[in-house]
C-alpha positions as CSV (number, residue, x, y, z in Angstrom):
1,M,137.0,-129.8,-13.6
2,D,133.1,-130.1,-13.5
3,M,131.7,-131.8,-16.5
4,D,128.6,-129.4,-16.5
5,N,131.0,-126.6,-16.8
6,M,133.1,-128.4,-19.5
7,L,129.9,-128.7,-21.7
8,G,127.7,-126.0,-20.4
9,G,124.0,-125.8,-21.3
10,A,120.7,-126.6,-19.7
11,G,121.0,-128.4,-16.4
12,G,119.2,-130.1,-13.5
13,G,117.7,-128.1,-10.6
14,G,118.1,-128.4,-6.8
15,G,117.5,-131.5,-5.0
16,A,116.3,-132.7,-1.7
17,I,118.0,-131.5,1.5
18,G,120.0,-134.1,3.2
19,Q,121.0,-136.2,0.3
20,F,124.7,-136.6,-0.9
21,P,125.4,-135.1,-4.2
22,L,125.6,-138.3,-6.1
23,E,122.6,-139.8,-4.5
24,Q,120.8,-136.6,-5.3
25,W,121.9,-136.7,-8.9
26,F,120.8,-140.4,-9.1
27,Y,117.4,-139.9,-7.8
28,E,116.6,-136.8,-9.9
29,M,116.9,-138.7,-13.2
30,P,113.6,-139.9,-14.7
31,A,112.9,-143.5,-14.7
32,C,114.2,-144.6,-18.3
33,T,117.4,-142.5,-17.9
34,R,118.1,-143.9,-14.4
35,Y,117.7,-147.6,-15.4
36,W,119.9,-147.3,-18.6
37,T,122.6,-145.3,-16.7
38,T,122.7,-147.8,-13.8
39,A,122.7,-150.8,-16.2
40,T,125.5,-149.3,-18.2
41,I,127.8,-148.7,-15.1
42,I,126.9,-152.2,-13.6
43,T,128.0,-153.7,-16.9
44,S,131.2,-152.1,-17.1
45,V,132.0,-153.0,-13.5
46,L,131.2,-156.7,-14.1
47,V,133.3,-156.7,-17.1
48,Q,136.2,-155.0,-15.2
49,C,135.8,-157.6,-12.6
50,H,135.9,-160.5,-15.1
51,V,132.6,-161.9,-14.1
52,I,131.5,-161.4,-18.0
53,T,133.4,-160.5,-21.0
54,P,132.5,-158.2,-24.0
55,F,132.1,-161.2,-26.2
56,Q,129.0,-162.1,-24.2
57,L,127.7,-158.6,-24.7
58,F,127.8,-157.6,-28.4
59,Y,124.9,-158.0,-30.9
60,S,125.3,-160.5,-33.5
61,F,122.3,-161.7,-35.6
62,R,123.4,-165.2,-35.8
63,A,124.2,-165.5,-32.1
64,V,120.7,-164.0,-31.2
65,F,118.3,-165.7,-33.7
66,V,120.2,-168.9,-34.3
67,K,121.9,-169.6,-30.8
68,N,118.9,-168.0,-29.1
69,Q,121.1,-165.6,-27.2
70,Y,118.4,-162.9,-26.7
71,W,120.1,-160.9,-23.9
72,R,122.4,-159.5,-26.5
73,L,119.5,-157.3,-28.0
74,I,119.8,-155.5,-24.6
75,T,123.4,-155.8,-23.6
76,T,124.7,-154.2,-26.9
77,F,123.2,-150.8,-25.8
78,L,124.8,-151.3,-22.3
79,Y,128.5,-151.7,-22.9
80,F,130.7,-148.6,-23.5
81,G,134.0,-150.0,-22.7
82,P,135.9,-150.8,-19.4
83,L,136.2,-148.5,-16.5
84,S,138.2,-145.6,-17.9
85,L,138.0,-141.6,-18.6
86,D,136.2,-142.6,-22.1
87,L,133.6,-144.5,-20.1
88,L,133.1,-141.4,-17.9
89,F,132.4,-139.2,-20.9
90,H,130.0,-141.6,-22.5
91,V,128.0,-141.9,-19.1
92,F,127.9,-138.2,-18.7
93,F,126.6,-137.5,-22.2
94,L,124.1,-140.6,-21.9
95,Q,122.5,-139.4,-18.7
96,R,122.7,-135.7,-19.3
97,Y,120.8,-135.6,-22.7
98,S,118.8,-138.7,-22.2
99,R,117.5,-136.9,-19.0
100,L,116.8,-133.6,-20.7
101,L,115.0,-135.3,-23.5
102,E,113.1,-137.6,-21.3
103,E,112.1,-134.7,-18.9
104,S,110.8,-132.7,-22.0
105,S,108.6,-135.4,-23.0
106,G,106.1,-135.1,-20.2
107,R,105.3,-136.9,-16.9
108,S,104.4,-140.2,-18.8
109,P,107.2,-142.4,-19.7
110,A,105.4,-143.7,-22.7
111,Q,106.7,-141.2,-25.5
112,F,110.3,-141.4,-24.5
113,S,110.3,-145.1,-23.9
114,W,108.7,-145.5,-27.3
115,L,111.5,-143.4,-28.7
116,L,113.9,-145.9,-27.3
117,V,112.0,-148.8,-28.8
118,Y,112.0,-147.1,-32.3
119,A,115.8,-146.3,-32.1
120,T,116.9,-149.6,-30.7
121,T,115.2,-151.7,-33.2
122,L,116.3,-149.4,-36.1
123,L,119.9,-149.7,-34.9
124,L,119.7,-153.5,-34.5
125,G,118.5,-153.6,-38.2
126,L,121.4,-151.4,-39.4
127,S,124.1,-153.1,-37.2
128,P,124.7,-156.3,-39.5
129,M,125.1,-154.1,-42.5
130,L,127.5,-151.8,-41.0
131,S,129.4,-154.1,-38.7
132,I,128.6,-152.2,-35.4
133,P,128.8,-154.9,-32.6
134,F,128.1,-152.3,-29.8
135,L,125.3,-149.9,-30.2
136,G,125.3,-147.8,-26.8
137,S,127.0,-144.9,-28.6
138,A,124.8,-144.9,-31.6
139,L,121.8,-144.7,-29.4
140,S,123.2,-141.9,-27.3
141,S,124.1,-140.1,-30.4
142,S,120.4,-140.5,-31.6
143,L,119.1,-138.8,-28.4
144,V,121.9,-136.0,-28.5
145,Y,120.8,-135.3,-32.1
146,I,117.1,-135.1,-31.2
147,W,117.6,-132.8,-28.2
148,S,120.0,-130.5,-30.0
149,R,117.4,-130.1,-32.9
150,R,114.7,-129.3,-30.4
151,N,116.8,-126.6,-28.6
152,P,118.4,-124.6,-31.6
153,E,119.1,-121.4,-29.5
154,T,121.0,-123.1,-26.7
155,R,124.5,-122.2,-26.4
156,L,127.0,-124.6,-25.5
157,S,130.7,-124.5,-24.5
158,F,133.0,-127.4,-25.2
159,L,136.1,-127.9,-23.1
160,G,135.8,-124.1,-22.4
161,L,137.2,-123.3,-25.8
162,L,134.5,-123.9,-28.5
163,V,131.3,-121.9,-28.1
164,F,128.5,-123.1,-30.4
165,T,124.6,-123.4,-30.6
166,A,123.1,-126.9,-29.8
167,P,122.5,-128.2,-33.3
168,Y,126.3,-128.4,-33.8
169,L,126.8,-130.6,-30.8
170,P,126.6,-133.9,-32.6
171,W,129.2,-132.9,-35.1
172,V,131.5,-131.5,-32.5
173,L,131.2,-134.8,-30.7
174,M,131.9,-136.7,-33.9
175,A,135.1,-134.4,-34.3
176,F,136.2,-134.9,-30.9
177,S,135.7,-138.7,-31.3
178,L,137.7,-138.8,-34.5
179,V,140.6,-137.0,-32.9
180,L,140.5,-139.2,-29.9
181,H,140.3,-142.5,-31.6
182,G,141.7,-141.7,-35.1
183,T,138.8,-143.5,-36.9
184,V,135.5,-142.3,-38.5
185,P,132.7,-142.8,-35.9
186,K,130.4,-144.7,-37.8
187,D,128.2,-145.7,-34.8
188,E,127.5,-142.0,-34.2
189,I,127.0,-141.3,-37.7
190,C,124.3,-144.0,-37.7
191,G,122.8,-142.6,-34.6
192,V,122.5,-139.3,-36.1
193,I,120.7,-140.7,-39.1
194,V,118.3,-142.6,-36.9
195,G,117.7,-139.4,-34.7
196,H,117.1,-137.3,-37.7
197,I,114.3,-139.7,-39.1
198,W,112.5,-139.4,-35.6
199,Y,112.9,-135.7,-35.4
200,F,111.6,-135.3,-39.1
201,F,108.4,-137.2,-38.5
202,S,107.8,-136.0,-34.9
203,D,108.8,-132.3,-35.2
204,V,108.7,-131.4,-39.1
205,Y,106.1,-133.8,-40.6
206,P,103.2,-132.9,-38.5
207,S,103.1,-129.2,-39.5
208,L,103.3,-130.2,-43.2
209,H,100.5,-132.9,-43.1
210,G,97.7,-131.6,-40.8
211,G,99.3,-132.6,-37.6
212,Q,99.7,-136.3,-38.3
213,R,102.4,-137.8,-36.2
214,P,103.2,-141.3,-37.6
215,L,105.9,-142.1,-35.0
216,D,103.8,-141.4,-31.8
217,P,103.3,-144.5,-29.5
218,P,100.2,-146.5,-30.3
219,Q,97.4,-146.6,-27.7
220,F,98.4,-150.1,-26.5
221,W,101.7,-148.8,-25.5
222,R,100.4,-145.6,-23.8
223,N,98.1,-148.1,-21.8
224,L,101.0,-149.7,-20.5
225,F,102.2,-146.6,-18.7
226,E,99.3,-144.4,-18.4
227,R,96.4,-145.3,-15.9
228,P,93.0,-144.9,-17.4
229,P,91.0,-141.9,-15.8
230,A,89.2,-143.0,-12.7
231,D,85.6,-143.6,-13.1
232,T,83.9,-140.7,-11.3
233,G,80.3,-142.0,-11.9
234,A,79.0,-142.8,-8.5
235,A,76.4,-145.5,-7.6
236,P,72.9,-144.3,-7.2
237,I,72.2,-143.3,-3.6
238,N,68.8,-144.4,-1.9
239,N,67.5,-141.0,-0.9
240,E,65.6,-142.4,2.2
241,I,68.9,-144.1,3.6
242,A,70.9,-140.9,2.9
243,A,68.3,-138.8,4.9
244,A,68.3,-141.2,7.9
245,A,72.1,-141.1,8.0
246,A,72.6,-137.5,7.6
247,P,73.0,-135.6,11.1
248,E,70.2,-133.3,11.9
249,V,71.1,-129.6,11.6
250,R,69.8,-127.2,14.1
């Protein structure tokens, strides 16, 4: 069963002629989503091949800031479990809604990448208090929540059985996770909270406070991704030299 049909909604368009479907799917993804999806798959393959272990990947405040294992600040968002059907679901939801959200953020990756910085920082701060060692699902839930609130009229179908509008998507996924694993998905709940804070200050707060957007990326961050406008001021031209170089028109 095609996963896009399993959870219908907004989707991607056509791709370049001559590309295999998987290659086309990969290169159609915007930059941030492509790197995150690729790193997630590579991480799971390395764990499956016993090159690394999950114990080297989870986030621990002591391991990072006492033992200087700083890579854990990133790998905690990359590991969703070993190669399995569950991983396939996670990768599907990650790339689908991360892609939709990134594409709606405009051509520059500054806005979406700043959203990732905000969400990952907040989740890392909450992780020790809630005992959540792996934060990939929480980050993915944040993006799903933001997308769902920004597309309130979009209708989705889950497993071909349940039809609902987009704002219910995070709660449907939580219920599915509860049934599948038998435990309350506190990582997804945490992700929804983080996503709601971003949504409120980016989409609701500005209309109430004269357009102020406190969570927009600062200028230094925009400068990392956006080239300054080209200088169109041409140097003054010596009129005598220009006249001598110009061809004579008869």
